[in-house]
TORKE-271811 format. One record per residue: x, y, z of N, C-alpha, C in turn. Coordinates in steps of 0.1 Angstrom, whole numbers, plus 5000, padded with zeros to 4 digits. Atoms other than C-alpha are relative to their C-alpha. Layout:
BEGIN
XYZXYZXYZ/...
! end
This chain:
BEGIN
500849885001129753258316498649974997/501350045004126853088299499349945012/500750074989126152878330499750095012/500249924988126653138357499650154998/500349865003126153478340499450014986/500650005013123853418310499450144996/500649875002122353768314501050104994/498949915006125753918302500249964986/499750045014125553738269499550114990/500349905010125453958238498749964993/501250035007122153978219500349934987/499850075012121953728191499650084988/500449935012121853878156498849934994/501150065007118853818134500649884991/499450105008121153618111500349875008/499750114991122253388140498749935004/501350064996118653338151499449924988/500650075012117653248115500849874998/499350125001120452988114499649895010/500550104990119352828146498649954997/501350055004115752818134500149914988/499950095012116852658101500449875005/499650134995118652388120498949935007/501150064994115652328141499049944990/501050045010113352308111500549874993/499450125007115652058093500049885009/500050114991115951848124498649945002/501450054999112151818128499649934987/500450085013111751718091500749875000/499250125000114451458096499349895008/500850104992112151288121499249904991/500850085009110151158091500849884995/499150125004113150928082499749895009/500450114990112350738114498850055008/501249944995108750828121499549945013/500850054988106350778151500949985012/499150004988109050848177499350085011/500449934988108550988212500950125001/499349884998109551348216500450025015/499649994986111651378248500550155003/499549864999112351758244499550065014/500449944988112351928278499550144997/500549875002110352248281500950115006/499149914993112952408303501149925007/498950074993116252318320499649935013/500550064987114352238352499549864998/500550135003112951938334501149904996/499050095004116351788326500149875008/500050134992116451538355498849914997/501250085003112951428348500149934986/499850065013113751368311501149904999/498950104999116951188319499449875005/500750124995114850938339499149944990/501050055010112150908313500749934988/499350065011114750838286500649875004/499550134995116350568308498949905000/501150104999112950408313499649954986/500450035014112150418275501049904994/499050105005115450228268499649865003/500450134996114049928286498649964996/501450025004110549958271500049954986/499950055014110349728240499050074991/501049935008107349928228500650134994/499449875005109550238223501049974990/499250035011111150218189501050124996/499249885004112350578183499850115011/500149884991113150878206500650124993/499549875005113651238195500550085012/499549914990115851468216500149925014/499850084988116551178241501150075009/499149934991118251328272500849905008/499050094993121351158287500950095008/499049934992123651268315501049905005/498950084995127051128324501250095004/498949924995129851268344499850154999/500449865000128051598348499950064986/500149955014127751628310498649954994/501350035005124251648295499950024985/500249995015123251588258498649984997/501350045006120051578238500349954986/499750065013120451338209498850024990/501149985010118451418177499149884999/500950125001117251068172500849875005/499550134995117750728189499149894995/500850095007116450438169500349855005/499750144996116050078182500449924988/499450085010118149838162500349865006/499850134994117549488174500150015015/499849984986118949468209501050115003/499149884999121049778203499250124995/500649885005120350138193500950074990/499349925010121250358163499950145005/500049864996122250708173500250094987/500049915012121650988147500050145004/500049864997122551348149499950074986/500449945012121151578122500750144998/499449885003122951868105499350064988/500749935011121352128082501050054990/498949975009124452128060500049904989/499850105011125351958027501449935001/498750074998128751858040500450005015/499650024985130351748073501350075002/498749944996133051938091500549945013/499450054987135351878121499150035012/500949964989132852068143498949895002/501150104999130151808135500649875006/499450124995132551518141500250005015/499749994985133551648175498850015008/501350004994129951718184499649855002/500450144999129251348177500949935010/499150064991132251248197499650025015/500549974987130951428228498849925003/501350074998127551268224500349855002/499650154999129150918220500549985014/499450014987131150978252498949995011/501150014990127951038272499249884998/500850125002125950758256500849885005/499250114996128850518262500049995015/499949994985129150638298498749955006/501450044994125350578303499749854997/500150145003125850218290499049974989/501050025011123650258259500749924989/499450095010124549968235499750064986/500249945013125050128201500449904989/499750075012124949948167500850094991/499349905009126250268150499650145005/500349854998126450648153500250064987/499949945013125650838122499650155000/500449865002125551198111499150004987/501049985011122551288089500150144995/499949875006122851578065499350014986/500749985013121351718033500749954988/499550065012121851548000500050114989/499949895009123151807976499549974986/500550055013122051597946498549984999/501450035000118451567957499350124993/500849905007115951747934498649985003/501450024996112451807946499149974987/501050045011109751647924498749955007/501150034992106451657942500350025015/499749994986106251617980501449965003/498750034996109551607998500249855004/499750144997111051257998501250005010/498949994990112951258031501149894999/499050115002114650928023501150044990/499149955010116251097994500750145003/499549864996116651448009501249995009/498950014990118951318036501049894997/499050105001122251128035500549975015/499550044987123850948065501449954998/498750055000127450878073500449955014/499650064987128750648100501350065005/498949944994131150818123500549925013/499850084988131350528148501549985003/498650024998135050458143500750135005/499449874996135950828147499650035014/500449964986133950888179500649915010/499350094991135450578195501450045002/498649964999138950698187500150135008/499949874993138151048202499549995014/500650014986136650918235501050055010/499149964990139850968255500250164999/499949855002140251328240498850075007/501249944995136651408250500049995015/500050014986137051268285501050095007/499049904995140151478291499550145000/500549865001138451798280498850015009/501249994990135251718301500650035014/499449984987137451698332500650145001/499549875000139152018323498950115001/501049905000135952208317499149995013/500750014987134352068349500750085010/499249924991137152238368499750154998/500349865002136352568351498650035006/501349974994132652538360500050005015/500050014985133552458396500750125006/499349884994135552788400498950095007/500949914993133953028424499850134992/500149885008134353308398500349964985/499650025014134753338360501549994999/498550025002138153228347500650144997/499349875002140653518347500849984987/499450015014141353518309500050134994/499949875007142553828291499349984986/500550005013140853928259501149964990/499050045009142653798229499449944987/500550055013142453618195498949905002/501150104997140153358211498650075000/501349935000137453628212499249994987/500750015013136753578175500549874992/499550125007138553248167499849885009/500550025014137152998157498750074997/501349935002133853178163500050135009/500149894991132953518177499349965013/500550034986132353488215498750085002/501349944997128853568228500150105011/499949924988130253768257501050124998/499049895003132454028239499650135006/500549884994130254308251500450025014/499650004986131054218287501550015001/498550004998134754138284500750124994/499349885006135554438262499550135005/500749874996133554698281501050105006/499049904995136754858296501050044989/499149965011138454888262499450124994/500649885006137955238248499549974986/500650025013135755248217500950044989/499149965010138555408198501449945001/498750074998141355168208500549944987/499450055012143755058181499749854999/500450155001142554698189498949994990/501150005010139654788166500450034986/499549985014141854848136500149864993/500050125008142154598107501349984992/498850015008145554678091501049905005/499250104995147354448114499149885005/500850114995146254098124499850005015/500349994986144754038158501149955009/498950054991147653838171501150115002/499049894999150054128164499550115009/500649904992147654378180500049965015/500050044986147254178212501449995006/498650014995150954108214500550145004/499649874996151654478214499350055012/500949954989148754548238500549955013/499650064987149954308265501550025002/498649974998153654418260500150155004/499949864995152754768272499650114990/500549905010151754938240498549995000/501450024997148254978253499250134997/500749885004147255328240500250034986/499949965014146755478206501350084998/498849925001149555728213501349925000/498850095000152055458221500149924987/500050075012151055258191500550094988/499649915011151355558168501550035000/498649974999154855628181500949894994/499250115006155955288167499749984985/500450025014154355328133500550114991/499749905010155355508101498950104999/501149904999153355838100499049984988/500950015012151855768065499649854998/500450145001151255388071498549995001/501450034999147855238067499649985015/500350024986147955138104499850145007/500049874994148655498114498750084996/501249945005145855628092498749955006/501250064994143355388107499950055015/500149954986144255498143499550155000/500449865001143855858132498550014997/501550005002140355768119499349965012/500650034987139655618153499950125008/499949884992140755928170498950114996/501049905005138456148149498749954997/501350075003135655898145499650024985/500249985015135955928107500449874993/499650125007136955688080501350034992/498749995008140155618060499749924988/500150075013140355518024501250044992/498949985009143255478000499450064987/500749935012141955737974500749974987/499250035012144755657949499549874994/500550135005143555297947498550014996/501449995002139955397949499750064986/500249945012140155627919500649924988/499550085011142155377899499049894997/501150105002139155147903498850064994/501249935005136655407891499749964986/500450055013134655307860500650104989/499449925011136455427828499649944987/500349864998135255597808498850025008/501249974991132655767829498749964993/501350055006129355587823499050114998/501049905002126555787808498649965006/501250054993123955567825500449905010/499750094989124055397858498749955007/501250064992121655157876500649955013/499750054986121755077913499149885002/500850124999120754717918500249935014/500050074988119854537950499249874998/500650135002119054167947499749945014/500350074988117253977975499949854996/499950145004118253607971499649915012/500450094989116853317991500649864996/499450135002118652977995499449915011/500650084989116252758015500749865001/499350134997117852448031499249894994/500850105006114952238021499350064988/500649945012113852297985498550025001/501449975000110552467982499249964987/500650015013109852427945500549884993/499550125009109952127921501150054991/498849975009113152117901501150075007/498949944992115252277929500649915010/499250084991117852137952500250085013/499749934988118852217988500950124998/499249885000120252567992500150064986/499949955013119552637955499450155000/500349854999119353017949498850034991/501149945008116153197938500050155003/500149854998115553567933498650035006/501349964994112853687957499650144997/500349865003113054047948501250084995/498949915003115054327933499550145000/500349855001115154707935501050064991/499149945010116554897906499750154998/500149865002117155267905501050044989/499149965011118555417873500050154997/499949865004119855747861500950014988/499149965011121355907830500950115004/499049904998124156147827499450135004/500649874998121756437827499150005012/500850014988120056307859498649954998/501350065002116956167843500049865004/500150134996115655847856499249914990/500750095009114555547835498949935007/501050084993112755337861499350085011/500749944989110155447885499149905006/500950094993108055277911498650014995/501449995004104455187903499450105009/500649894992102355477915499249965012/500850054989100355257938500949965012/499150054989103455157958500150105011/499949904989103555307993501450065002/498749924999106255567999500250045014/499649954987108155668030500650144998/499549875001109056028037501550015000/498649994999112655948045500749934988/499550075011113155768012500350094988/499749905010114856027990500049954986/499850065013115555797961498949914996/501050095003112355607962499250034987/500849975011110655797934500649954987/499450055012113155657909500449865001/499650134998113255307921498949904996/501050105004111555007905500249885008/499950114991110754717927499249884994/500850125004109754357917500249905011/499850104991109154077941498949894998/500950115001107453737944499849945014/500150044986107053727982498849915002/501250074998103553597980499949874992/500050125008104253327955501449984994/498650025003107853207953500149924986/499950085013107052987922500150104988/499949905011107053317902501550054999/498749944999110753377909500750024987/499350005013111953307874499550124991/500549895008109853597861501050125001/499149904998112553817875501150014989/498950015009115053697849499850084987/500149925012113653837816499850155004/500249874996112554147835501450075003/498749944998116154207847500850024987/499349995012117554137813499550134992/500549895007115254397798500450135007/499749884993115854657825501550034999/498549985000119654617827500650044987/499449985013120154637790500050154997/500049865002119455017792501350075006/499049934993122555087813501449964996/498650035002126355107809500649945012/499450044988127055037845499049965010/500950054989125354837873500850005013/499349984987126354937908499249925010/500750084990125654707937501050005012/499250024988126954627972499749865006/500350144995127254257981501349935002/498850084998129854027996500149884990/500050115010128853777969500450064987/499649965014130053787933498750014992/501249975007127053947916500149954986/499850055014128453867882499749854999/500250155000128453497890498549975001/501450014998124853527902499250034987/500749975012123753697870500449904988/499750105009125653447849499249875002/500750124996124053157868498650004995/501449995005120653287859499850044986/500049975014121653367824499450144997/500449865001120953737830501050084992/499049955009124253817814500149904988/500050095011123953677779500850064988/499149955011126953757757499950154998/500149855002126354097741498650055002/501349954999122654107747499850105012/500049914989123154267780501550055002/498649955000126354477776500250105011/499849914989127254627810501149945009/499050044991129754607837499550015014/500550004986128954517873501150065009/499049924991130654757898499549975014/500350044987130554597932500750095011/499449914990131154867959500749925011/499450084989131954597985501449964996/498650045004134954467965500950124998/499249885003136054817955500550065013/499649944987136054947991501049915007/499050094994137954638003501350024994/498849985006140554687977500750135003/499549864996140855057986500250015015/499750014986141354948022499150105009/501049914993138255138034500049955015/500050034986138255158072499250105008/500749924990135955288099499849915013/500150084988135655178136498849914999/501250085000132155038128500249874993/499950115008133554778104501149905004/499050104995136054588126499649864998/500550135002133954278124499349974987/500550035013133054298088499350124994/500649895007131854548062498649964995/501450025004128054558058499550134996/500549885005125854808041499550095012/500449924988124454918075501150075006/498849944994127954978089500650104991/499549905010128955158057499250135001/500849884999126055398061500450085013/499649944987127055458097501350084998/498749945002130655538085499950124991/500049895010129755768056499050115003/501149914999126555928065499450035014/500549994986125955888103498549995001/501450024999122455778096499649855001/500350144999122155428109498649964999/501350045001119055248099499749885010/500350114991117254988120499949874994/500150135007117354718094501449944998/498850065005119954468084499549904989/500450075012119954258052499349875004/500650134995119153928071498650025005/501349984995116154088086499050024988/500849985012114854188052499649864994/500350135005115053828041499049935009/501050064991113253718072498650064998/501349945003110453968065499449954987/500550045013110253858029499549855000/500450144999109753488040499049985012/500850014987107353568069498649954998/501450035002104053478052499150105006/500749904993102853808065500050134991/500149895010101654098043500750135006/499349894994103054358068501549984998/498650035001106354188067500550024985/499649985014106354188029500250154996/499949865003105654558027501350065007/498849954994108454628052501349964993/498950055008110854408032500250094988/499949925012110054608001500650145003/499549874997110654938018501550005004/498650014996113954828034500949964989/499250035012115154688001500350134992/499849875006114655027986501050095008/499149924991116355198016501449954998/498650055002119354968011500550054987/499549955013119555067974500350145000/499849864999119355427984501450025005/498749994994122555378005501149974989/499150035011124255217975500250124991/500049895009123355507953500850125006/499449894993124455767979501549985001/498550034999127855587984500750024987/499349995013128655567947500150154996/500049865004127655927942501050085008/499149934991129756047972501449974995/498750045003132855857961500550024986/499650005014132755877923499450114992/500549895007130856197914500450135006/
! end
């Protein structure tokens, strides 16, 4: 599909694009470990043949010591190697990963590259994976020699060569087909990764199909589907009327949501708090540490939005009067915003401010897939009895109460939650807010602040809808 019908590919999410950009940025920085190389990167696929020839010529040129993105092709399989470094009369192959640990995916990636390099007759002294050193702490300019670690995978890739060769031949047959492979939708659509062509392959599946439910695992759903139970009515006939599975299908049929109210109310804060704050934290975990004293992927607080209310409806916090307001921001008048977008070195100023602000409330309501309590403990924002409150994470509560809506089949996000409860989908997503906040652009900063408040408004509306 990617080779013959790339126009059918689903649009990449902002989060995925950010991950790809992060990998590119780390790869470019890694060049400094072996500096002064020749960049062989093609500007477009049409340049592949030319770059393959140039790479071959550079192999025999003693003046060429290092190549970046060297292009090789063997048995109709093309690779671009991050770094190829002359090592006497042989070459050291290096592939860079923007991770702090290595996985099977990375090892298999290296095995494919070795297969092509070996097939092209490149004499290798070693093949190494380069990745981020989790123990590195920035102190002054980035020391790339300390920032990165390397692990030899030569033994592994040699052992995997026959496996790679077998799969290359299998995949060549797929590419040679006059049409796309006739493969039914199934568990492979999301395992091990979501496929980029689901929008195309699932276009004939009704939007309210039971295949979009979550009460049963995908394997069970597809087994039923391909055994003739291919409509909601047929599936409902096989289910207990009051089962969670049946309730989810009913939600699909009515385009509404299902929730186990008994469990939900058992999780409600007891006793009823007299003061509630809605907290939205914007955290940044840069792969390459920005500030002295920080490590790769170390967390910093870039911003927070805090909206508070008492039992009588009075608000504690309010936005600075100079802050720009949006007409559609109903809760904005009672929302305090702090950020360090323009100077990340100020991020620790958020800690005493949060301690002071949160100490006024009995309950802190948030929505995050992460454990906010752990984050607050990590930054010593929860300090024994000094800040006496309870974190109430709507994300965890809704999952325990088996909350379901057609929009959340592939994961519960705040944007999807708003679609489910209020039918007012926003144009933002949390990953976009982080991108705006790190954009080095004043317009992006302002938009990030506004979207951060808008997110917090959804948190407040959700809590009030379910528990007031």
